[in-house]
C-alpha positions in Angstrom: 0.0 0.0 0.0 1.3 3.4 -0.9 2.2 5.9 1.8 -0.1 8.4 0.1 -3.2 6.2 -0.1 -4.9 8.0 2.9 -4.7 11.8 2.8 -3.6 13.6 5.9 -6.4 15.6 7.5 -4.4 18.8 7.4 -3.5 18.6 3.7 -4.9 21.4 1.5 -4.7 19.7 -1.9 -3.2 16.8 -3.7 -1.1 16.8 -6.9 -1.3 13.5 -8.8 2.0 12.3 -10.1 1.6 9.1 -11.9 -0.3 6.7 -9.6 0.7 8.6 -6.5 -0.7 11.7 -4.8 1.6 14.3 -3.3 0.0 16.4 -0.6 0.6 20.0 -0.1 0.2 21.8 3.3 -0.3 25.4 4.3 -0.1 26.8 7.8 -3.4 26.8 9.6 -4.7 30.0 11.2 -7.8 31.6 12.9 -9.3 34.9 11.9 -10.2 37.1 14.9 -12.5 40.1 15.1 -14.0 42.3 17.8 -16.6 40.7 20.2 -18.8 43.8 20.0 -19.9 46.1 17.1 -17.5 48.9 16.3 -19.0 52.3 17.0 -18.3 54.9 14.3 -19.3 58.5 13.9 -20.5 59.8 10.6 -17.9 61.8 8.8 -14.9 60.4 10.7 -12.6 57.4 9.9 -12.9 54.0 11.6 -10.8 50.8 11.7 -12.5 47.4 11.4 -10.2 45.1 13.4 -9.3 41.7 11.9 -6.2 39.6 12.9 -4.7 36.2 12.2 -3.9 33.8 15.0 -1.1 32.9 15.1 0.1 36.2 13.7 1.5 34.7 10.5 2.2 36.9 7.4 -0.9 37.6 5.3 1.2 39.1 2.4 0.8 36.0 0.3 -2.9 35.4 1.3 -6.1 36.8 -0.1 -8.0 39.2 2.1 -11.6 40.0 1.3 -13.9 42.4 3.2 -17.6 42.2 2.3 -21.0 43.3 3.4 -23.4 40.7 4.7 -26.8 40.4 3.0 -26.2 42.7 0.1 -26.5 42.0 -3.6 -23.0 43.3 -4.5 -21.1 42.6 -1.2 -17.4 43.4 -2.0 -16.0 46.2 0.1 -12.3 45.6 -0.4 -10.2 42.9 -2.0 -6.4 42.2 -1.6 -5.1 39.4 -3.9 -1.8 38.5 -5.5 0.0 41.2 -3.5 -2.2 44.1 -4.6 -5.5 45.7 -4.0 -8.2 45.1 -6.6 -11.1 47.4 -7.0 -12.9 46.1 -10.1 -15.9 44.6 -8.3 -15.9 47.0 -5.3 -19.2 48.5 -4.2 -19.2 52.0 -5.8 -20.1 53.8 -2.6 -16.8 52.5 -1.1 -14.5 53.7 -3.9 -11.6 55.6 -2.5 -12.7 55.0 1.1 -11.0 51.7 2.0 -7.5 50.7 2.8 -5.6 47.8 4.4 -2.5 48.4 6.5 -0.1 46.9 3.9 2.9 47.2 6.1 1.0 45.3 8.8 0.0 42.3 6.7 3.3 40.6 7.5 2.3 40.7 11.1 -1.1 39.1 10.4 -3.0 42.3 10.6 -5.8 42.3 8.0 -7.8 45.2 9.5 -9.7 47.5 7.2 -9.7 51.3 7.5 -12.8 53.0 6.3 -12.6 56.7 5.5 -15.4 59.2 5.9 -18.0 57.0 7.5 -21.5 57.3 6.2 -24.9 56.3 7.6 -25.1 53.7 4.9 -22.0 52.0 6.2 -24.0 50.7 9.2 -24.4 46.9 9.4 -22.6 43.6 9.5 -19.3 42.9 7.6 -17.1 39.8 7.2 -13.3 39.5 7.0 -12.5 36.6 4.8 -8.9 35.3 4.6 -7.9 32.4 2.5 -5.0 30.5 0.9 -5.5 27.7 -1.6 -8.4 25.6 -0.2 -8.1 26.9 3.3 -10.1 29.9 4.5 -11.5 31.5 7.7 -13.9 34.4 8.3 -14.6 36.7 11.2 -17.8 38.8 11.5 -17.5 42.5 12.2 -20.4 44.9 12.8 -20.4 48.6 12.4 -22.7 50.9 14.4 -22.8 54.4 13.0 -23.7 56.9 15.8 -25.5 59.8 14.1 -25.2 63.5 14.8 -27.9 64.4 17.5 -30.9 66.2 16.1 -32.6 68.8 18.4 -36.3 69.7 17.9 -38.5 72.2 19.6 -41.5 70.5 20.9 -43.3 73.6 22.2 -44.2 75.3 25.5 -44.4 73.4 28.7 -44.3 74.1 32.4 -43.3 77.7 31.9 -40.4 77.0 29.5 -39.6 75.5 26.1 -39.4 71.8 25.7 -36.5 70.5 23.6 -36.0 66.9 22.5 -32.7 65.4 21.3 -32.5 62.2 19.3 -29.6 60.2 17.9 -29.4 56.7 16.3 -27.1 53.9 15.5 -25.1 53.5 18.8 -23.8 50.4 20.5 -23.4 49.8 23.4 -25.9 52.2 24.7 -24.6 55.8 25.1 -25.2 58.6 27.6 -27.2 61.7 26.6 -26.7 64.9 28.5 -28.1 68.4 28.1 -25.9 71.4 28.9 -26.2 75.2 29.0 -23.8 77.6 27.2 -21.3 77.3 30.1 -21.1 73.5 29.9 -23.2 72.9 33.0 -25.4 69.8 33.0 -29.2 70.6 32.9 -31.8 68.7 34.8 -33.6 66.6 32.0 -36.1 63.9 31.7 -35.1 60.2 31.6 -33.3 58.9 28.5 -35.6 56.8 26.2 -33.9 53.8 24.7 -35.0 51.8 21.7 -33.4 49.1 19.6 -33.5 49.1 15.8 -33.5 46.1 13.4 -29.6 45.9 13.7 -29.9 45.9 17.5 -28.4 49.3 17.7 -29.6 52.0 20.1 -31.9 54.9 19.3 -31.8 57.4 22.2 -34.0 60.3 23.0 -34.0 62.8 25.9 -36.1 65.9 26.6 -35.4 69.0 28.6 -37.4 72.1 29.5 -35.3 75.3 29.3 -35.8 78.8 30.6 -34.5 82.0 29.0 -30.8 82.7 29.6 -28.3 85.3 28.5 -27.3 83.3 25.4 -30.3 81.0 24.9 -27.8 78.4 23.7 -28.1 74.8 24.6 -26.1 71.6 23.8 -27.1 68.0 23.5 -24.2 65.6 23.8 -24.3 61.9 23.1 -21.3 59.9 24.3 -20.3 56.2 24.3 -17.7 55.9 27.0 -16.4 52.4 26.3 -15.6 53.3 22.7 -14.6 56.9 23.6 -16.9 58.3 20.9 -18.9 61.5 21.2 -21.2 63.7 19.1 -23.0 66.9 20.1 -25.3 69.5 18.6 -25.8 73.1 19.7 -29.0 75.0 19.3 -29.9 78.7 19.8 -33.4 79.4 20.9 -34.8 82.7 19.5 -35.6 85.2 22.3 -39.1 85.9 21.0 -40.0 82.2 21.7 -39.2 82.7 25.4 -41.2 86.0 25.4 -44.2 84.2 23.9 -43.7 81.4 26.4 -43.9 83.9 29.3 -46.9 85.6 27.9 -48.7 82.3 27.3 -48.0 81.3 30.9 -49.4 84.6 32.2 -52.5 84.2 30.1 -53.0 80.7 31.4 -52.5 82.0 35.0 -55.1 84.8 34.5 -57.6 82.3 32.9 -57.4 80.1 36.0 -58.3 83.0 38.3 -61.3 84.3 36.3 
């Protein structure tokens, strides 16, 4: 019986030479990604981590980043020692890059420039050589710029509501005055979207100040990410609010 009759379990492929089969081997590896979604802020850059274990060189491997559950999923492709963009999703053109100098250390992370709201969702890091391949899931949560709305007049002041979407883990929402002092606000409403990311909303009732300027800040402490929006309330709205309160007070005493 030939030594090559039974293929080793770790062989990647077999080359037949005459009646014999010569097995070829490549080093095995795991592909590791983050345990939690990566929080990104729209307009900024973000790194999607992906590493080989052990940290063997990925220079001679193929590295593919793609979106999950999309018709044309390719985000970035590295093959035959160069980046290839022929089949890349058009919205990612010019916005992706591997750390080429880090490939020899097993770093196959992807840098995404100028994050957009449409970048939100699950990705996969796919690394392969010959017939051996491994993948690692990576999810991106894009925390949006807070939106401030004026709800109307309430309890002798003006009710403001701040809303932001796409955060994970759940962020903190604080209201501040023009000097950066925290304002007493209502409880933070938390909801989950279809991607299991957080939608946050918090209300505050403000009185007239010297500046009538107020800030809503949304911060994710674990990821050290923060977004804030500043709003200026027209003085005439406060005057109308005071007049409305006085009219209500008179009506209750008639």
